[in-house]
C-alpha positions as CSV (number, residue, x, y, z in Angstrom):
1,M,-28.0,28.4,38.8
2,N,-25.4,30.9,37.5
3,N,-23.5,29.8,34.4
4,K,-20.9,32.5,34.8
5,A,-17.5,32.3,36.4
6,D,-15.3,35.4,36.5
7,G,-17.6,37.1,34.1
8,K,-17.3,34.4,31.4
9,T,-19.9,31.8,30.5
10,V,-19.0,28.3,31.7
11,G,-19.3,25.4,29.2
12,T,-18.8,27.2,25.9
13,V,-15.9,27.1,23.5
14,P,-13.8,30.3,23.6
15,D,-14.0,32.5,20.5
16,S,-10.2,32.1,20.1
17,A,-10.3,28.3,19.7
18,P,-8.9,27.3,16.4
19,A,-11.4,25.8,14.0
20,K,-8.7,23.8,12.2
21,I,-5.1,22.8,12.9
22,S,-2.5,22.3,10.3
23,I,-0.8,18.9,10.4
24,T,1.6,16.9,8.2
25,L,1.6,13.2,7.9
26,K,3.5,10.8,5.7
27,V,0.8,8.4,4.6
28,N,1.8,5.3,2.7
29,G,5.0,7.0,1.7
30,V,3.4,10.3,0.6
31,E,3.6,13.5,2.6
32,K,0.2,15.0,3.2
33,R,-0.4,18.5,4.6
34,M,-3.9,19.3,5.7
35,E,-6.1,21.3,8.0
36,V,-8.1,19.2,10.4
37,A,-10.6,20.0,13.2
38,P,-9.0,19.1,16.6
39,W,-11.5,16.4,17.2
40,T,-10.9,14.5,14.0
41,T,-9.8,10.9,14.5
42,L,-7.0,9.4,12.5
43,L,-9.5,6.9,11.2
44,D,-11.9,9.5,9.9
45,L,-9.1,11.5,8.4
46,L,-7.9,8.4,6.5
47,R,-11.3,7.3,5.3
48,E,-13.1,10.5,4.7
49,R,-10.4,13.0,3.7
50,L,-7.8,10.7,2.1
51,N,-10.2,8.1,0.7
52,L,-8.2,5.2,2.2
53,T,-11.2,3.1,2.9
54,G,-9.3,-0.2,3.5
55,T,-9.0,0.8,7.2
56,K,-12.5,-0.1,8.6
57,K,-14.7,1.5,11.2
58,G,-15.9,-1.3,13.4
59,C,-16.8,-0.5,17.0
60,D,-15.4,3.0,17.2
61,H,-14.4,2.2,20.8
62,G,-11.0,0.5,20.3
63,Q,-12.4,-3.0,21.1
64,C,-12.4,-4.8,17.7
65,G,-9.2,-3.8,15.9
66,A,-10.8,-3.3,12.5
67,C,-9.2,0.2,12.4
68,T,-5.7,-0.9,13.1
69,V,-3.0,0.9,11.2
70,L,0.8,1.3,11.7
71,V,2.1,4.6,13.0
72,D,5.9,4.9,13.0
73,G,5.9,1.1,12.7
74,K,3.7,0.5,15.7
75,R,0.1,-0.8,15.5
76,I,-2.6,1.5,16.9
77,N,-6.4,1.7,16.9
78,S,-6.9,4.7,14.6
79,C,-10.5,5.2,16.0
80,L,-9.0,6.2,19.4
81,T,-6.3,8.5,18.0
82,L,-6.8,12.1,17.2
83,A,-5.1,13.0,13.9
84,I,-3.4,16.0,15.5
85,M,-1.7,13.7,18.0
86,K,0.2,12.2,15.1
87,D,1.5,15.3,13.4
88,G,4.8,14.5,11.7
89,A,4.3,10.7,12.0
90,E,4.5,8.0,9.3
91,V,1.2,6.2,8.8
92,V,0.9,2.9,6.9
93,T,-2.5,1.6,6.0
94,I,-3.4,-1.7,4.3
95,E,-3.2,0.1,1.0
96,G,0.5,1.0,1.7
97,L,1.7,-2.4,2.6
98,A,2.1,-3.9,-0.8
99,G,5.0,-3.1,-3.0
100,R,4.7,-2.0,-6.6
101,S,5.0,-5.5,-8.0
102,A,4.0,-7.8,-5.1
103,L,1.8,-8.1,-2.1
104,H,3.3,-7.8,1.4
105,P,4.2,-11.4,2.5
106,L,1.3,-11.3,5.1
107,Q,-1.2,-10.3,2.5
108,Q,-0.1,-13.2,0.3
109,A,-0.1,-15.6,3.3
110,F,-3.7,-14.5,4.2
111,I,-4.8,-15.4,0.6
112,E,-2.9,-18.7,0.6
113,H,-4.3,-19.7,4.0
114,D,-7.8,-18.5,3.3
115,A,-7.4,-16.3,6.5
116,F,-10.6,-14.4,5.9
117,Q,-14.2,-15.0,5.2
118,C,-16.2,-11.7,4.9
119,G,-12.9,-9.8,4.9
120,Y,-14.1,-6.8,7.0
121,C,-11.5,-7.4,9.7
122,T,-8.7,-8.5,7.3
123,P,-7.0,-5.0,6.9
124,G,-6.8,-4.5,10.6
125,Q,-5.7,-8.1,11.2
126,I,-2.9,-7.8,8.6
127,C,-1.7,-4.4,9.9
128,S,-1.8,-5.7,13.5
129,A,0.3,-8.7,12.4
130,V,2.9,-6.5,10.7
131,G,3.0,-4.5,13.9
132,L,3.4,-7.8,15.8
133,M,6.3,-8.7,13.6
134,N,7.9,-5.3,14.2
135,E,7.6,-5.8,17.9
136,G,9.5,-9.1,17.7
137,R,7.8,-10.4,20.9
138,A,5.9,-13.4,19.4
139,K,8.0,-16.6,20.0
140,T,5.1,-19.1,20.1
141,A,1.7,-19.6,18.6
142,D,0.2,-18.7,22.0
143,D,2.2,-15.5,21.9
144,I,0.6,-14.7,18.5
145,R,-2.8,-15.5,19.8
146,E,-2.3,-13.2,22.9
147,L,-0.7,-10.4,20.9
148,M,-3.5,-10.5,18.3
149,S,-6.3,-10.7,20.8
150,G,-7.3,-7.1,20.2
151,N,-8.4,-8.0,16.7
152,I,-11.7,-9.6,16.4
153,C,-12.9,-11.8,13.5
154,R,-16.6,-12.4,13.8
155,C,-16.5,-15.1,11.1
156,G,-14.1,-17.2,13.2
157,A,-11.2,-17.4,10.8
158,Y,-8.7,-17.5,13.7
159,P,-7.0,-20.8,12.9
160,N,-6.2,-19.6,9.3
161,I,-5.2,-16.2,10.5
162,L,-2.8,-17.9,13.0
163,A,-1.4,-20.1,10.2
164,A,-0.8,-17.2,7.9
165,I,1.0,-15.2,10.6
166,R,3.1,-18.3,11.7
167,E,4.2,-18.9,8.1
168,V,5.5,-15.3,7.6
169,T,7.0,-14.9,11.1
170,R,8.2,-18.5,11.2
171,V,7.1,-18.8,14.8
172,G,7.0,-22.4,15.8
173,A,9.3,-23.3,12.9
174,G,12.4,-21.4,13.9
175,Q,13.4,-17.7,14.4
176,A,10.9,-14.9,14.1
177,Q,11.5,-12.4,11.3
178,G,11.0,-8.6,11.4
179,G,8.7,-6.9,9.0
């Protein structure tokens, strides 16, 4: 079988392919300029290059939600997102949610409602819940359950997670708040 087409070898990377691409991200309020390989996921960039290890690597297939972060206020699975796709974006991880003197209201509610056991999924759960608040679509507890269904808790802390989110969003007890 001939591996050549038009005199070029098929299936190889051209010599002119860039090894690294320059991107700029605003991460937790701080502008970061860096060179990344085109195949670097946002998750790997956050954990390995920026040492923001609160964002967890779970399934690496976008099925568990442990890697959820906020990009321009929207929740995404960072394991499925190439870093170069978010050039110029604002990224908020679990480390960037708290203020200087207080936890984010959802972080505090998770503590008060004991909404975690092992804690592995907690950063993704909290970031996803902040994204849910930003979306403003959750009007009932069932809405919260549905909209949070992409975040898995293997310990089964779902009732407490729901209680924490309901407290902060005031879903079921009045008008939902933005976050």
